[in-house]
SERO-228877 format. One record per residue (C-alpha): residue number from 0; residue in one letter; x, y negated, z. Coordinates in steps of 0.25 Angstrom, whole numbers. Layout:
<recs>
 pos code    c1    c2    c3
 NUM    A     X     Y     Z
...
</recs>
This chain:
<recs>
 pos code    c1    c2    c3
   0    M   200  -260   274
   1    A   213  -267   274
   2    D   226  -261   281
   3    S   227  -271   292
   4    H   212  -268   296
   5    S   214  -253   295
   6    E   226  -253   304
   7    R   218  -256   316
   8    F   212  -242   315
   9    D   226  -235   315
  10    G   226  -233   330
  11    M   213  -226   330
  12    L   216  -218   317
  13    L   229  -214   323
  14    A   223  -209   335
  15    I   213  -201   327
  16    A   224  -195   318
  17    Q   232  -191   331
  18    Q   220  -182   335
  19    C   219  -175   321
  20    E   229  -164   322
  21    G   225  -159   308
  22    G   231  -172   302
  23    I   226  -180   291
  24    A   216  -170   286
  25    E   209  -170   300
  26    L   210  -185   301
  27    L   202  -186   287
  28    D   192  -176   292
  29    V   190  -184   304
  30    F   188  -197   296
  31    F   178  -190   285
  32    G   171  -183   297
  33    F   168  -197   303
  34    L   163  -202   289
  35    E   154  -189   288
  36    R   148  -190   302
  37    K   147  -205   305
  38    T   145  -211   291
  39    D   137  -209   278
  40    F   150  -210   270
  41    F   148  -196   263
  42    I   133  -198   260
  43    G   131  -213   259
  44    A   142  -216   249
  45    G   140  -204   241
  46    K   150  -193   238
  47    A   156  -200   226
  48    N   158  -213   233
  49    A   163  -207   246
  50    E   174  -199   238
  51    K   177  -212   230
  52    M   179  -220   242
  53    V   188  -210   249
  54    L   196  -208   237
  55    S   197  -223   234
  56    K   202  -225   249
  57    F   212  -214   247
  58    K   218  -219   235
  59    E   219  -233   241
  60    H   227  -229   253
  61    Q   235  -219   244
  62    K   239  -230   235
  63    K   244  -238   247
  64    V   252  -227   252
  65    E   259  -225   238
  66    E   261  -240   238
  67    K   267  -240   251
  68    K   277  -229   248
  69    E   281  -236   235
  70    K   284  -249   243
  71    E   292  -241   253
  72    K   300  -234   242
  73    K   303  -247   235
  74    E   307  -254   249
  75    A   316  -242   252
  76    E   323  -243   238
  77    A   325  -258   240
  78    L   331  -256   254
  79    K   340  -245   248
  80    A   345  -254   237
  81    A   347  -266   247
  82    K   355  -257   256
  83    A   363  -252   244
  84    N   366  -267   240
  85    K   370  -270   254
  86    E   380  -259   255
  87    A   386  -263   242
  88    Q   387  -277   247
  89    Q   393  -273   260
  90    K   404  -264   252
  91    T   407  -276   244
  92    E   408  -286   255
  93    A   417  -275   263
  94    K   428  -276   252
  95    I   441  -282   258
  96    Q   446  -294   251
  97    E   461  -296   252
  98    V   466  -310   255
  99    T   480  -316   257
 100    E   485  -321   271
 101    E   483  -335   266
 102    E   468  -333   262
 103    A   466  -325   275
 104    E   471  -337   284
 105    R   462  -347   276
 106    I   450  -338   278
 107    K   453  -337   293
 108    S   455  -352   294
 109    E   442  -355   287
 110    E   434  -346   296
 111    Q   441  -352   309
 112    E   436  -366   304
 113    R   422  -361   301
 114    K   421  -356   315
 115    E   427  -369   321
 116    K   416  -377   313
 117    Q   405  -368   318
 118    Q   409  -369   332
 119    K   410  -384   331
 120    E   396  -385   326
 121    T   391  -376   337
 122    E   397  -384   348
 123    E   391  -397   342
 124    K   377  -391   341
 125    N   379  -386   356
 126    T   383  -401   360
 127    K   370  -407   354
 128    K   362  -397   361
 129    D   369  -400   374
 130    G   366  -415   372
 131    K   351  -412   370
 132    A   351  -405   383
 133    E   360  -414   391
 134    N   349  -419   401
 135    G   343  -405   404
 136    E   337  -394   397
 137    T   327  -396   386
 138    A   313  -392   387
 139    K   316  -381   377
 140    A   327  -376   386
 141    E   318  -376   398
 142    G   307  -368   390
 143    S   318  -358   387
 144    E   322  -357   402
 145    D   308  -355   406
 146    E   306  -344   395
 147    D   319  -337   400
 148    E   314  -337   414
 149    D   300  -331   410
 150    A   307  -321   402
 151    K   316  -315   413
 152    G   314  -300   416
 153    K   305  -299   403
 154    L   308  -290   391
 155    K   311  -294   377
 156    P   299  -290   368
 157    N   302  -278   359
 158    S   301  -280   344
 159    G   286  -278   345
 160    N   284  -288   356
 161    G   283  -278   367
 162    A   292  -269   375
 163    D   300  -256   374
 164    L   298  -250   388
 165    E   303  -237   394
 166    N   290  -229   392
 167    Y   284  -236   380
 168    R   285  -247   370
 169    W   275  -258   367
 170    T   273  -269   357
 171    Q   263  -280   354
 172    T   256  -290   345
 173    L   247  -301   349
 174    Q   235  -291   346
 175    E   240  -278   352
 176    V   250  -270   360
 177    E   256  -257   356
 178    A   263  -247   365
 179    W   271  -234   361
 180    I   272  -224   372
 181    P   281  -212   370
 182    L   275  -199   377
 183    N   289  -193   379
 184    V   284  -178   380
 185    S   290  -166   374
 186    F   277  -161   368
 187    K   268  -166   356
 188    V   257  -175   362
 189    K   243  -175   357
 190    G   233  -186   358
 191    R   225  -179   369
 192    D   237  -178   378
 193    V   238  -193   378
 194    I   232  -202   389
 195    V   229  -217   384
 196    D   220  -226   392
 197    I   219  -240   387
 198    Q   211  -250   396
 199    Q   209  -265   395
 200    S   221  -268   404
 201    H   227  -254   407
 202    L   235  -243   399
 203    K   238  -229   402
 204    V   245  -219   393
 205    G   251  -205   395
 206    L   250  -190   393
 207    K   240  -181   400
 208    G   247  -174   412
 209    H   258  -185   412
 210    P   260  -198   420
 211    P   255  -210   412
 212    I   266  -217   403
 213    I   258  -230   404
 214    D   248  -234   415
 215    G   247  -248   418
 216    D   240  -261   416
 217    L   240  -270   403
 218    P   244  -284   404
 219    K   232  -289   395
 220    K   219  -283   391
 221    V   217  -275   379
 222    K   205  -271   370
 223    I   203  -257   373
 224    E   194  -254   361
 225    E   205  -259   352
 226    C   217  -251   358
 227    S   222  -238   353
 228    W   232  -227   355
 229    V   238  -216   346
 230    L   248  -204   349
 231    Q   260  -206   339
 232    D   268  -194   335
 233    Q   263  -186   347
 234    K   273  -193   356
 235    N   269  -208   357
 236    V   257  -215   361
 237    V   254  -228   354
 238    I   244  -238   360
 239    T   238  -251   354
 240    L   232  -261   363
 241    E   224  -272   358
 242    K   226  -285   366
 243    V   214  -293   371
 244    N   222  -306   371
 245    K   229  -307   357
 246    M   236  -320   360
 247    E   246  -315   370
 248    W   258  -306   371
 249    W   259  -295   382
 250    S   271  -295   390
 251    H   270  -280   394
 252    L   261  -268   391
 253    L   259  -265   405
 254    T   259  -274   417
 255    T   270  -266   423
 256    D   279  -266   411
 257    P   291  -276   410
 258    E   286  -289   403
 259    I   291  -294   389
 260    N   295  -308   386
 261    T   283  -312   378
 262    K   290  -325   374
 263    K   299  -317   365
 264    V   288  -310   358
 265    Q   289  -311   343
 266    P   275  -312   336
 267    E   274  -306   322
 268    N   271  -317   313
 269    S   268  -307   301
 270    K   256  -302   309
 271    L   250  -316   310
 272    G   243  -314   297
 273    D   235  -302   303
 274    L   228  -310   313
 275    D   215  -318   311
 276    D   216  -333   309
 277    E   212  -336   323
 278    T   222  -327   330
 279    R   233  -330   320
 280    G   231  -345   323
 281    M   232  -343   338
 282    V   245  -334   337
 283    E   252  -344   328
 284    K   248  -355   338
 285    M   254  -347   349
 286    M   267  -344   342
 287    F   268  -359   338
 288    D   266  -363   353
 289    Q   276  -353   357
 290    R   287  -358   347
 291    Q   284  -373   351
 292    K   286  -370   366
 293    A   299  -363   364
 294    M   304  -375   357
 295    G   299  -385   367
 296    L   288  -390   358
 297    P   273  -393   360
 298    T   263  -382   357
 299    S   252  -383   347
 300    E   242  -388   358
 301    E   253  -398   364
 302    Q   256  -403   350
 303    K   241  -405   347
 304    K   239  -413   360
 305    Q   251  -422   356
 306    D   246  -424   342
 307    I   232  -429   348
 308    L   239  -438   358
 309    K   248  -444   347
 310    K   236  -447   338
 311    F   228  -453   350
 312    M   240  -462   353
 313    E   241  -466   338
 314    Q   226  -470   338
 315    H   228  -478   351
 316    P   241  -486   350
 317    E   236  -496   360
 318    M   237  -486   372
 319    D   250  -484   379
 320    F   254  -469   381
 321    S   268  -471   386
 322    K   265  -468   400
 323    A   255  -457   398
 324    K   258  -442   401
 325    F   252  -431   393
 326    S   252  -416   396
</recs>
């Protein structure tokens, strides 16, 4: 199974591993116990084939680990070498070169002329812009004003397109939302001490015997069967929520939280390749329309209508469209 497909089971496997206080040995015992009770792996495949299959998969993943370590080692060496080169270059550039008073005056004069030229070019550009907006604000400026009005009182998204709040932090993609909730207690927490209740439109998180850290309504619906949570380092609860609507950004995790400005969300273009063809096409269209609106240009649908109208007008030159109004 490819790594990209295997990763979707990480949440469940982490939750299982969290319950195995005996470590890896107990986790393996759980896995092979499942094969023993629920499958014919040991009998149907035959002892030799079963051992061969297990050993083959072990070697396959062991090789990946070794290759990853070797790659990290090479990257660390390259980074170290680059750092050494940069330090050497900085030392070279830091050397002071003595100049005569005449040379110093000439350098000062040239620098002054460069600044004056740059200032003059800037003023000319501003004059041209002012000329274009002489009779009022342009459509693009009006759009920016509307956007600023809509953004009042809203938070700027964090690096994960979510928000860093007082009691927790959350991030999102178009497909899912992740939340990190610190438990902030002095003792080591176990999975059985944690309360996590994920409903289609409600989320509750806390510790037994303590007030809930999160207890509120979600702004959109989630797929309960695809949601998961795990206790991380015995001090943080990490929750993954699968969105029902994968074509919109959430403005907050709970309806009682402050909203983020979703117009400032930055989609990860590198992740588009992970989507199926249909979803990828929809996301790319949405991103294109968003950029067009920001520049005051027609969206893909508006452009399509304009093209159809243009073609129709070319086919019927005898018709007069000069007084016609189109929406």
